[in-house]
C-alpha positions as CSV (number, residue, x, y, z in Angstrom):
1,M,-43.8,-2.1,-29.0
2,T,-40.8,0.1,-28.3
3,P,-38.6,0.3,-31.5
4,P,-35.0,-0.9,-31.1
5,H,-32.7,1.9,-29.9
6,V,-29.4,2.6,-31.7
7,V,-27.0,5.3,-30.6
8,V,-24.7,7.1,-33.0
9,L,-21.7,9.2,-32.0
10,H,-21.4,12.0,-34.5
11,R,-19.2,15.0,-35.2
12,W,-19.3,15.8,-39.0
13,R,-21.0,18.7,-40.6
14,A,-20.5,17.6,-44.1
15,G,-22.0,14.4,-45.6
16,Y,-19.3,11.9,-44.9
17,A,-22.0,9.4,-43.8
18,D,-25.6,9.1,-44.9
19,Y,-27.0,7.7,-41.7
20,A,-30.6,7.8,-42.8
21,A,-29.8,5.6,-45.8
22,Y,-27.9,3.1,-43.6
23,L,-30.7,2.5,-41.0
24,D,-34.5,3.1,-41.1
25,H,-35.0,6.0,-38.7
26,T,-38.7,5.3,-38.4
27,A,-38.4,1.5,-37.6
28,H,-35.6,2.3,-35.1
29,A,-35.2,4.8,-32.3
30,V,-32.0,6.3,-33.6
31,T,-30.4,8.8,-31.2
32,Y,-27.3,10.9,-31.6
33,V,-24.6,12.0,-29.3
34,S,-23.1,14.9,-31.2
35,T,-20.7,17.8,-31.0
36,D,-22.3,21.2,-31.5
37,V,-20.6,21.6,-34.9
38,G,-22.1,18.3,-36.1
39,A,-25.6,18.7,-34.6
40,D,-27.2,20.4,-37.6
41,A,-26.2,17.5,-39.9
42,V,-28.1,14.9,-37.9
43,P,-31.0,13.3,-39.9
44,A,-34.4,14.9,-39.4
45,H,-36.0,11.7,-38.2
46,A,-33.5,11.2,-35.3
47,R,-35.4,10.4,-32.1
48,E,-33.2,12.7,-30.0
49,V,-29.9,14.5,-30.2
50,V,-27.7,15.2,-27.1
51,V,-24.9,17.7,-27.7
52,V,-21.7,17.1,-25.8
53,P,-18.4,19.1,-25.8
54,A,-16.5,16.1,-27.2
55,T,-17.6,12.7,-28.5
56,D,-14.3,11.0,-27.5
57,D,-14.8,11.7,-23.8
58,L,-16.0,8.4,-22.4
59,S,-17.3,9.7,-19.1
60,T,-19.4,12.4,-20.7
61,V,-20.7,10.3,-23.6
62,S,-21.5,7.4,-21.3
63,G,-23.6,9.7,-19.1
64,A,-25.4,11.0,-22.2
65,V,-26.2,7.4,-23.3
66,R,-27.5,6.4,-19.9
67,G,-29.9,9.3,-20.2
68,L,-31.0,8.3,-23.7
69,A,-31.4,4.7,-22.5
70,G,-33.8,5.9,-19.8
71,R,-35.9,7.7,-22.4
72,H,-35.7,5.3,-25.3
73,G,-34.7,1.9,-23.9
74,P,-31.4,0.2,-23.6
75,P,-29.4,0.5,-26.8
76,V,-29.1,-2.6,-29.1
77,G,-26.3,-1.0,-31.1
78,V,-23.7,1.8,-30.7
79,V,-22.1,3.3,-33.8
80,A,-19.1,5.5,-34.2
81,L,-17.4,6.2,-37.6
82,K,-14.8,8.8,-36.7
83,E,-11.5,7.3,-35.5
84,D,-11.2,9.2,-32.3
85,D,-14.7,7.9,-31.2
86,L,-14.2,4.2,-31.9
87,L,-12.8,3.2,-28.5
88,V,-15.6,5.1,-26.7
89,A,-18.2,3.2,-28.8
90,A,-16.5,-0.1,-28.0
91,H,-16.6,0.6,-24.3
92,L,-20.3,1.5,-24.6
93,R,-21.0,-1.8,-26.4
94,T,-19.5,-3.6,-23.5
95,E,-21.5,-1.6,-21.0
96,W,-24.8,-2.3,-22.8
97,G,-24.1,-5.8,-24.2
98,C,-24.2,-4.7,-27.8
99,P,-22.7,-6.5,-30.8
100,G,-19.8,-5.1,-32.9
101,P,-16.1,-4.5,-32.4
102,T,-14.9,-5.0,-28.8
103,V,-12.5,-2.9,-26.8
104,D,-9.7,-5.4,-27.6
105,D,-10.6,-5.4,-31.3
106,T,-10.5,-1.7,-31.4
107,R,-7.4,-1.2,-29.3
108,R,-5.4,-3.3,-31.9
109,F,-6.2,-0.6,-34.4
110,R,-5.9,2.4,-32.1
111,D,-2.8,1.7,-29.9
112,K,0.1,2.1,-32.2
113,V,2.5,0.1,-30.0
114,V,0.0,-2.8,-29.8
115,M,-0.6,-2.5,-33.5
116,C,3.1,-2.4,-34.5
117,R,4.0,-5.4,-32.3
118,A,1.3,-7.6,-33.8
119,V,2.2,-6.6,-37.4
120,A,5.9,-7.1,-36.8
121,A,5.3,-10.5,-35.2
122,A,3.6,-11.5,-38.4
123,G,6.8,-10.9,-40.3
124,V,5.7,-7.5,-41.9
125,D,8.5,-5.0,-42.2
126,V,8.0,-2.3,-39.5
127,P,10.5,0.5,-38.9
128,A,12.0,0.1,-35.4
129,F,9.8,1.5,-32.6
130,A,9.4,1.5,-28.8
131,A,6.9,2.5,-26.2
132,V,8.3,5.4,-24.2
133,D,7.3,7.0,-20.8
134,S,10.3,9.3,-20.2
135,A,12.7,11.6,-22.1
136,G,15.4,9.1,-21.1
137,D,13.6,6.3,-23.0
138,V,13.6,8.5,-26.2
139,H,17.3,9.3,-25.7
140,D,18.1,5.6,-25.3
141,F,16.2,4.7,-28.4
142,A,17.9,7.4,-30.5
143,T,21.3,6.3,-29.1
144,T,20.7,2.9,-30.6
145,H,19.0,3.9,-33.9
146,G,20.2,7.5,-34.5
147,Y,18.4,10.7,-35.2
148,P,16.0,11.8,-36.6
149,V,13.2,9.9,-34.8
150,V,9.5,10.4,-34.7
151,L,7.6,10.8,-31.5
152,K,3.8,10.3,-31.6
153,P,0.9,9.6,-29.2
154,R,0.0,6.0,-29.0
155,D,-3.6,6.7,-29.8
156,G,-3.4,9.8,-31.9
157,S,-5.1,10.6,-35.2
158,S,-4.7,13.1,-38.1
159,A,-1.0,13.6,-37.2
160,A,-2.0,15.4,-34.0
161,G,0.9,15.6,-31.5
162,V,3.4,14.0,-34.0
163,R,6.9,15.5,-33.8
164,V,10.1,14.8,-35.7
165,L,13.1,15.1,-33.4
166,D,16.4,15.9,-35.2
167,R,18.7,16.1,-32.1
168,P,18.7,15.4,-28.4
169,A,17.7,19.0,-27.6
170,D,14.4,18.4,-29.4
171,V,13.2,15.7,-27.0
172,P,10.4,17.1,-24.8
173,R,10.3,16.6,-21.1
174,E,6.9,15.0,-21.1
175,V,6.5,12.0,-23.3
176,A,4.4,9.6,-21.2
177,G,2.0,7.4,-23.3
178,S,4.0,7.9,-26.5
179,M,5.7,5.8,-29.1
180,V,9.1,6.6,-30.7
181,Q,10.0,5.3,-34.1
182,V,12.8,5.5,-36.7
183,F,12.2,8.2,-39.2
184,S,11.5,6.8,-42.7
185,P,12.7,8.8,-45.8
186,G,10.4,6.8,-48.0
187,V,7.5,7.9,-50.2
188,L,4.2,7.7,-48.2
189,Y,1.2,5.9,-49.5
190,H,-2.3,5.2,-48.2
191,V,-4.5,2.2,-48.9
192,D,-8.3,2.3,-48.5
193,G,-10.9,-0.4,-48.8
194,V,-12.5,-3.4,-47.2
195,F,-11.0,-6.6,-45.7
196,D,-13.3,-9.6,-45.6
197,G,-11.6,-11.3,-42.7
198,A,-9.2,-13.3,-44.9
199,A,-8.2,-11.1,-47.8
200,V,-8.6,-7.6,-49.2
201,A,-12.0,-7.5,-51.0
202,A,-11.2,-4.2,-52.7
203,C,-8.9,-1.3,-52.2
204,T,-7.4,1.8,-53.8
205,V,-3.7,2.6,-53.5
206,S,-2.8,6.3,-53.4
207,R,0.4,8.3,-53.1
208,Y,0.5,11.3,-50.8
209,L,1.7,14.6,-52.2
210,R,3.2,16.0,-49.1
211,T,2.1,14.5,-45.7
212,C,-0.5,14.9,-43.0
213,L,2.2,16.1,-40.6
214,E,3.2,18.9,-43.1
215,F,-0.5,19.8,-43.4
216,R,-0.5,20.7,-39.7
217,S,2.3,23.1,-40.3
218,G,0.4,24.9,-43.1
219,I,1.4,23.0,-46.3
220,A,-1.4,21.8,-48.6
221,L,-2.0,18.0,-48.6
222,G,-2.6,16.2,-51.8
223,S,-3.2,12.5,-52.8
224,V,-3.5,10.7,-56.1
225,E,-4.4,7.1,-56.8
226,V,-1.7,4.9,-58.4
227,D,-2.4,3.4,-61.9
228,D,0.6,1.1,-61.8
229,A,-1.1,-2.3,-61.7
230,G,2.0,-4.2,-60.6
231,F,2.7,-1.8,-57.7
232,R,-1.0,-2.0,-56.7
233,R,-0.8,-5.8,-56.5
234,R,2.3,-5.7,-54.3
235,V,0.7,-3.2,-52.0
236,E,-2.6,-5.2,-51.8
237,D,-0.6,-8.3,-50.8
238,F,1.2,-6.3,-48.2
239,T,-2.1,-4.9,-46.9
240,G,-3.6,-8.4,-46.6
241,R,-0.7,-9.5,-44.5
242,V,-1.1,-6.5,-42.2
243,L,-4.8,-7.0,-41.7
244,R,-4.6,-10.8,-41.1
245,A,-2.1,-10.0,-38.3
246,L,-4.8,-7.8,-36.6
247,S,-8.2,-9.3,-37.4
248,T,-10.1,-12.4,-38.5
249,D,-13.2,-10.3,-38.9
250,P,-14.2,-7.9,-41.7
251,V,-12.8,-4.4,-41.4
252,V,-13.1,-1.2,-43.3
253,F,-9.5,0.2,-43.3
254,H,-7.2,3.1,-43.9
255,L,-3.6,1.9,-44.0
256,E,-0.4,4.0,-44.5
257,L,3.0,2.6,-45.6
258,F,6.3,3.7,-46.9
259,D,8.0,2.7,-50.2
260,E,11.8,3.0,-49.5
261,G,13.2,2.3,-52.9
262,G,11.0,-0.7,-53.5
263,R,11.0,-1.9,-49.9
264,L,7.4,-1.6,-48.5
265,R,7.3,-0.7,-44.8
266,F,4.4,-0.4,-42.4
267,L,3.4,2.8,-40.8
268,E,-0.1,2.4,-39.3
269,V,-3.6,1.3,-40.0
270,G,-7.1,2.3,-38.8
271,A,-10.2,0.2,-38.7
272,R,-12.3,2.9,-40.2
273,T,-12.9,4.8,-43.5
274,G,-10.1,7.1,-44.5
275,G,-10.6,10.8,-43.8
276,A,-10.4,13.9,-46.1
277,E,-12.2,13.2,-49.4
278,I,-11.8,9.5,-49.4
279,P,-15.4,8.5,-48.5
280,F,-16.8,10.9,-51.1
281,M,-14.4,9.6,-53.8
282,W,-15.3,6.0,-53.1
283,R,-19.0,6.8,-53.5
284,E,-18.6,8.9,-56.6
285,L,-15.9,7.0,-58.4
286,R,-16.3,3.4,-57.2
287,G,-20.0,3.3,-56.4
288,Y,-19.4,1.9,-52.9
289,D,-20.0,3.6,-49.5
290,L,-17.2,2.7,-47.2
291,N,-19.0,4.3,-44.2
292,H,-22.1,2.3,-44.9
293,A,-20.0,-0.8,-44.5
294,A,-18.4,0.6,-41.4
295,F,-21.8,1.4,-40.0
296,D,-23.0,-2.2,-40.5
297,L,-19.8,-3.6,-38.9
298,A,-20.4,-1.4,-35.9
299,L,-23.8,-3.0,-35.4
300,G,-22.3,-6.5,-35.7
301,R,-23.6,-7.0,-39.2
302,R,-21.6,-8.3,-42.2
303,P,-21.8,-5.7,-44.9
304,D,-22.1,-6.3,-48.6
305,M,-18.5,-6.6,-50.0
306,P,-17.4,-4.4,-52.8
307,A,-16.5,-5.8,-56.2
308,P,-12.7,-6.1,-56.7
309,T,-11.4,-2.7,-57.8
310,A,-11.4,-2.6,-61.6
311,D,-9.5,-0.2,-63.8
312,G,-11.4,3.1,-64.0
313,P,-10.9,6.8,-63.4
314,V,-7.9,7.7,-61.3
315,G,-9.0,9.8,-58.3
316,G,-7.2,12.4,-56.2
317,F,-7.8,15.1,-53.6
318,L,-6.4,18.3,-52.3
319,L,-6.8,19.9,-48.9
320,V,-5.7,23.5,-48.3
321,P,-5.0,24.5,-44.7
322,A,-7.1,27.1,-42.9
323,P,-5.9,30.6,-43.7
324,A,-5.6,31.6,-40.0
325,Q,-5.8,29.9,-36.6
326,R,-9.3,28.5,-36.2
327,P,-11.9,29.7,-35.6
328,C,-11.3,32.1,-38.4
329,R,-13.6,34.2,-40.7
330,I,-13.0,33.8,-44.4
331,E,-12.2,37.2,-46.1
332,A,-11.7,36.1,-49.7
333,S,-11.4,32.8,-51.7
334,T,-11.1,31.8,-55.3
335,P,-13.3,29.0,-56.7
336,M,-11.3,26.7,-58.9
337,M,-13.9,24.7,-60.8
338,G,-13.1,24.8,-64.5
339,S,-9.5,25.6,-64.0
340,V,-8.4,22.0,-64.9
341,P,-10.6,19.4,-66.5
342,E,-9.8,16.8,-63.8
343,L,-11.3,18.9,-61.0
344,Y,-14.9,17.6,-60.5
345,A,-15.9,18.8,-57.0
346,E,-14.8,21.5,-54.5
347,V,-15.8,22.9,-51.1
348,V,-14.6,26.5,-51.2
349,L,-15.8,28.8,-48.3
350,E,-17.4,32.1,-49.1
351,P,-16.4,35.3,-47.5
352,G,-18.0,35.8,-44.1
353,V,-18.1,32.1,-43.3
354,V,-16.5,31.2,-40.0
355,L,-14.4,28.0,-40.0
356,P,-14.9,26.4,-36.6
357,D,-12.2,25.0,-34.3
358,A,-13.8,21.6,-34.6
359,D,-12.4,18.1,-33.9
360,A,-13.0,16.8,-37.4
361,Y,-9.7,18.3,-38.4
362,F,-9.5,17.4,-42.1
363,E,-13.1,18.6,-42.7
364,H,-12.8,22.2,-41.5
365,V,-10.0,23.4,-43.7
366,G,-9.4,26.2,-46.2
367,G,-10.5,24.3,-49.2
368,R,-11.3,20.7,-50.3
369,F,-11.0,19.5,-53.9
370,R,-11.7,16.2,-55.6
371,F,-10.2,15.1,-59.0
372,R,-10.6,12.3,-61.5
373,G,-8.6,11.7,-64.6
374,D,-7.1,9.1,-67.0
375,S,-3.8,8.6,-65.3
376,T,-1.8,9.3,-62.1
377,A,0.3,11.8,-64.0
378,A,-2.6,13.8,-65.2
379,V,-4.3,13.9,-61.8
380,S,-1.1,14.7,-60.0
381,A,-0.5,17.7,-62.4
382,A,-4.1,18.9,-61.8
383,V,-3.7,18.7,-58.0
384,S,-0.4,20.6,-58.1
385,K,-1.9,23.3,-60.3
386,V,-4.9,23.9,-58.1
387,A,-2.6,23.9,-55.1
388,A,-0.5,26.6,-56.7
389,D,-3.3,28.8,-58.0
390,Y,-5.9,28.6,-55.1
391,R,-6.1,31.6,-52.9
392,I,-7.9,32.1,-49.6
393,T,-7.5,34.6,-46.8
394,G,-9.0,34.9,-43.4
395,S,-8.5,36.1,-39.9
396,T,-8.8,34.5,-36.5
397,V,-12.0,35.2,-34.6
398,T,-11.3,36.3,-31.1
399,A,-13.8,35.8,-28.3
400,A,-15.6,38.9,-27.0
401,M,-14.2,40.2,-23.7
């Protein structure tokens, strides 16, 4: 009997997901459509790996899956865990009649205009926004709401393509397919966890130290979990309202919101595990694998729900940008383990390693660090010290003529 065929879209080099632990690769024909950077991390028992230039290109990936189906049978499941690949996987499920999140399910969490409309309609506080297709649309919005405004792709991720416009001259000519929104001066937080279809089963609430947009301009990005129980309860209630506006099914989520002097305001939410060090920290500090839950949901299965988040160690992470435009070769770096007691894991590149220009943006960076401590204050101080003391240098690798 031919084993059931499951297709996984994959692009990570590091161990963000333990696919071999999530699904028996001997009882199933598990095939992978992968980028070249991620291909070496595919489990050894994979039935086949097809390398494509990009896993978010529906036409290319669909062709690859048709080839795999001809060799291994029609897929009974299609899995994608990286945000940019979710909509491709949803289209493939429709094409092959597989269970799991549909195109409409996924679009509510990928199209920021659709998302914000649904959340605002549920009575959640959302900063003013609008879909825009021309520079005139942006000018009209700013005339009503004032500058600065934020212009972003409707389906972007990792702050790619996001721009803060301070005056009319900053408005680009081409804005089709974008969303414009009032700039919020509030403190930015992220919430990560699992929604059971009715309520938040468990979550962590973290404060960003700088922002993802600043990271793209060369500033280190930090995050630290919040130990204020009252604030966490308020945010968890807010998060439940957002997710009920978007889904009646279980969802692994990464939500971002602003605190404007005690006023909680929605930014965006993804139906996927948070990036950076979040999946590692949940496994190491909470004993729960968010990507395992996301994998089950992609196959139409209900995952085991995590226990409500109890008081425990406060986690945090730090990402340091690449030292030069990628791809770049590392020239020198300074390991930081032992520099502060709260630092418990690091990924520091050795001299000679080439940092690829890969799509998994927050994976291929100049340094990744994970922290745990007794309080938000202690972890925040540790993150700041490592950010100040860490050194890495490198140079861009130019293609041979």
